[in-house]
Structure formats: structure tokens, C-alpha cells
N, C-alpha and C positions, 0 to 999 in steps of 0.2 A: 503494500499500498505506498501510496507519493505520501509524503507529509506536506502539507499546505500552509497555512493562516488560520486554517479554521480547523483543524485537524486535532486533537486531541494528543497525538503521537510526540513524541521528545521530550525530553524533559528540562533543558536550559540552564542559564547559569545567572542567578541573581546577582544582586548590587552585593554582597559580604562574600560570593565567591570569587567574582571578578577582582573586588579591591585585592581581596587576598591573594591573587597572580601579582597584581599590579606592585604589591606593596613588598614582592619579592623579587622584582624587577623586569618580571615579563612586560614587553611593550609590544607584541605581537602575537592577536590572538584567532583561532579561525575554526570553521564548524564544517561539514559537509550537509546540515541540518538546513531549513529556509529562516534561522534565526539561534543567535546568541541567547534571549531571553526564553522564559518557559511558551507553550505555546499558549495565542491568547486565549483560547477559552479559559483554561485555567487564570490567566490573572485578571481576564470579567469576574472570575466567580470571587475570588478577593477582593478584588476592587469594589463590589458587588456589597459586599460584607461590609467594610471597610470605609470606603469612600475615601481611602487614600491616595491620591495621585501620583503618589512618588512607586506606585507596584509596576507602572508601566512603562516600560522599556528600561526595565533597573538594571540590567545587567547593563544596558547601551551608554544611561547616565552616567554609570561611574566614573566613566570616561572623565568625565569635567572633574572632577577632582583629583585625578591621576592618569593624565593622556595615554593614551592606546590607539593603536590602528585594529581594525578587525575585520575579520573576512567571513565571508557567509555562503553557502551552497557551493564547497570546492568538494571538487570530483577525484575521484583514483586515491584518496588517501590512504585507503587497504595495501596500495601497492608500495609504499612506503618503508622503510625498516625504522629500528625506533632510533636508533642514531647515525651516525656517520653525514650529514647533509646538512646545508643551509637552504634558506630558504631568500628569495628575491620575487617583488612583489612590484609590479609595475601597470600601475593604476591609469586609468586612463580619465582626466579629469572631465567636468560637464558643467557649464559655469550656471547659477544660480541653484547649484543641488547639492545637496548634503550628502549624498552617497554616488556612486558608479561603479564601476567594474574593473577588476581586474586582472592581469596575466600573471598567474603564482606560481613560482618554477623551481623546483627542487634542484638544489646541486651538490651533484655530490664530490666527496673527497679523495682523492685520486687512491685506488688501493692497489699501487704497487708493492 
């Protein structure tokens, strides 16, 4: 089943989990899912109970406190080894947009 913005499938990263990574020096995050945050159906339920607007896109908004770059809908991650490579990202700038796409490339260390 494909995960969409209305699907309840997926886990997501909240504010505290994102800040935990950022406080330890992580500056690039990525996922093969549609979003870094929890599926919106879950966020909508929590918001309905609390009326707390900070719950909406809380993982994304953690970047307001500690800046980081984030990638979504990555493909072929299962082909990568657990270590031994770096990531380079080549983003496309879109005028007046808050996001765009990028070409993310794994660069493998020389195995000689």
C-alpha cells in the first residue's frame, strides 16, 4: 500500500525526536516516506483533542530552533550499506517556494 498524506501508515518524527538528533550534530535528515512528521490523520486527532497548533508539522518546525536540511520521498535507500559513504545533495531552487526537489547522491569511499 502506498503511503499518502491521508494514510495512517508511517511513524514520523516529532519535535523532541528531531531536536535530539540536531543537538547531537545531525544537519541533514531524510526519509523514504512522504513526510518527516507523523501521518496527518494522527496529528489531526491530537490537534482535535488539544487545539495545540504546535503539533502541526512539529518535526519540520524543530528547524526553527536548530537549522537543518531535510529530504523526503527518497528512493532506493535499501540499496545503501550501513556506512562507508557520504551524501551530496544538489537542490533545485524554486522562486517563492518553501521547498523543492533535490538529486541526492551517495558517494562511496574507495574500496582499494
